[in-house]
N, C-alpha and C positions, 0 to 999 in steps of 0.2 A: 737503337742497337743494330749492329750488322747482322747479315744471314749468320756468319761465321761465329758471332757472339750467341745468336740463339741456338744454334747446333750444339755449341758447347753447353750452354744452358741446360738444354735436354738431358745432356749426361750427369747434371749436379744432383738431381734426387738420388741415384743410387750412391753419390759420395757422401752426400748428407746422410743417408741411412748408415753407409759405413763408420762415418765419423761418430755418430751418436752410439752405435754399437760398440766401437772402440772405447770411448768414453765412459761408457756404462759399465765395461769390463774392469776398469781402473778402480782399485779398491783403495782405501785409506786416504782418500780425498775428503778435507773437512773445510773447505773454504778458506778464508784467510788464517783464522787459528793461530794468531800471533800476537805478541804484546803490542800494545801502541795506544794512542788517545781513543777513548770510548767510555760507554757506562755500562757496559756487561762485564761481569767479573768473568776472568779468565783461570787464574792460578795463583796461587802462593809460591814465593821462591826465598830462599836464604838472601838476606839483605847483603850487598856489596858495596866496595869504597866507591863513593860518588853519588849514592842514593840519597835523596832529600829526606830528611826526617819526616816530613809530613806523609811520605808513601809507606812508612812503618805500618803494619797492623799490631797494635799493642796486645789485643786481646788474642790473635792467632800466636803472636810470641811468647806469650804466657804458657801457652801448652808445649813449647818447642824448647829445646836448647840453645836456639839461635834465633836472631831477629828475622821476622818474616815480613815480606814486602808483598801486598796485593797488587797484581796486575790485572789490567782491563783488557779487553780484546780489542785488536786494532779494527776499527769501522770504517776509515775513509777510504772509499773505492779508489783503485788505482786504474789509470787508463792505460791501456796496452793497444799500439799499433801494429797491425800483422802486414808483412810485405811477403808476396809468395812469387819468387821467379817463375817468369814465363817465357825464358830464353829457352831457343831449339834444343840446347844440349841436355835439358831434361826431358823432353819428349823421347827417351830413349829406354830401352832395356835390353840386357844380354840374352834373355831366354823368354820364350812365349808364358810361361809360368809365372813370371814375375811381374809385378806391377811397374809401369813406368815410373821414373823417378817424378815426373809431373804428377802423376795421379797420386803416389804416396804423399808428396808434399800438400797438395790441396786437402787430402784427408786429414793429414795432422794438422793443418792451418784450422780446419773446420772443428776438429775435435780439442784442440786446446782454446780454442774460442768457446766451446760449449762449457769445458770446465771452467773457465774463468767466469763466464757469464753466470753459471749456475753458484759461483762462489761470491757473487756479488760486485764483481768487478765489471769494468767497461771497456769494450773492445770494438776496434774499427778498423776499417781498411786504412792503409798507411796514408797519413796526411788529412784524414775525413774527421768530421767532427762526432765525436763519440756518443753513443747513446747505450743504455742498458737493456736488460731483457733478452730473451732467446730469439724475439724477433729479429734481432740483430743477426741471426744466422743468415737470414734470406739475403739482407745486405750484402755480408760477407760473400756469400755465395755467388751473386751478381757480380761483385768485384773481381772474383776469380775467373768467371766467364768471360769478363771483359779485358782480362790480361793486365800485367803489371807493367809499369815502366822498366826500362833495361836496368836502371840502379834506383834505389829508394831515394825520394827527394829528401834532402837534409834540412826540412823545415818542418820540425814536430815542436809542439809547446813544451817549454822547460817543465821537468817533473814528470813526464809522461814516459812511459817504458816502450820499447820495440823490440819485436820479434822478427827476424830476417831469416827466411828459409829459401835455400838455394842448395845447388850442388858445389858452389863456390869454387869452380874450375879455374876460374881468372886467376892471373897472379895476385897474391896478397897484395902487393904495392897499388893494383887497382882499386882495392877496397879501402885502403888506408885513407884516401882523401875523403870518402864519404863518411865512414864510420868516425873519422877524427870531426868532421863537421858537426856529425850527430853529438859527440861527446862534448864538444865547445857549448853546444846548447843546454847542457844539463841532463842528456839523455842517457839513460842506461839501457842496454841492450842484451839480446840474447841471439846467437847465430845457430841456426839448426841445418848442418850441412847432410844433405841427402845424396847418397852415393849407391849406384849398382855394385854388387858385389864384384863384378869383373873389373870395376875401376880400382878397386883395392888390391885384388889377388893377382890380376892379369894370367887367367890361366891358359893362355893359347900356347900352340907348339905346333912346328910345321910351317908350311908356307902360309902367310896370310896377308890378304889385301886390306889394308885398313883405309876407311873412306871417312872424310869429313861429314858433319850433319847435312851440310848443302851438297855434299859429293863433288864439290868443287877442288878438294884437296885429297888425293890418295897416295899411299905409301905401301910398297910392296916389301914385305919382309920374308926373306928365305927361310930363316930357323929363328921363329917367335920365341922360342925359349930361351936362345941367346941374349935378348934383351930383356928379358922378364925381370930378373933382380935389378937392373938400373932403373926400370920404370918403377917397381915398388919403392924403391929408396927415394925416387925422384917424388911419389906421390905421398909417401910419408913426411918427407921433408916440407913439403908443400902444407899438408894437415898441421904440421906443428907451426909451421909460421903463423897460419890463421889463429891457432891457440894463443900463441906468444903476442899477436896483435890485438885480440879479444881481451886478453889478461892484461896488457899494458893500458888499457882503457877502463877497465873494472867491468869488462862484459864477461860473458860466458861462451863458450863453443862447444857443442855436442855433433858427434858424428852418428847417422842412423843408415844403416845399409837396408836396401829395399827386402833382402832374403830373411831379415830380422822382424820379429812381431813387433807392430806398430806402437802397442802398449808400452814398449820399454823406453822408447825415445819419447812418448808422451809424458809418461809419468816422470822420467828425470827432468823434462823441460819444465812441466809444472811445479816439480819440486823448486827449482830455482826461482820461478815466478812467485812462488808462495814464501819464500825468504822475506824478512824484513826489508822491505823496499829500501833501495839506497839513492832514488833519485828524489 
């Protein structure tokens, strides 16, 4: 590992602690808890058209006005690949009191991994071989320290799921090819878009000099408030394009702002991952 990776790895213990604290504060998490193949009884439900007669619990049905089906709990572990964008655009915050997008993205990646592992699922860095157990967190943390490829490799085992965490500021068309390649492999995924509040609200006024991340691009705006509305509309359209792209593939798209509690995004993402898998 390079010296830079070692330096970043030194910052990961606090990120791991933050991820465990955030994951521990999320209530209402019950592992898989959904119907599917397994031996453990989960619940009774009213019979529906298409149910097999063998599924009906006649003893329970005799106590009810409707036929009752006995459901078992889904016990087959799903495998989720996590990709956390390491692009320079994420290493930014609009105010010192806010975490950078990169920091929040890494914490959320570790926290969702922890919840999934505790629920009996398997989690791995994007494209790696999955293993279970919370020791996987160290492996994920090292992967975060090493950094991610600019775009996730579209080589994932069919039937596995993916979570992509980024600010997704590149045009949606640039993501279309990658996401469609994953879709064609039978992969269902989730996009978690991490944004700084200034990137949504554009709170600037007066003369502002805007600089690119590498400072090779500089734009001077005399009255920033005059372009604010056009900017906000363009950002809204961009996010809607991502949502439509995700929905067209049967994926989901969540937006999280770094001035909002991370638990909100974590619980929303976990809820989507905890639904009956479609892959």
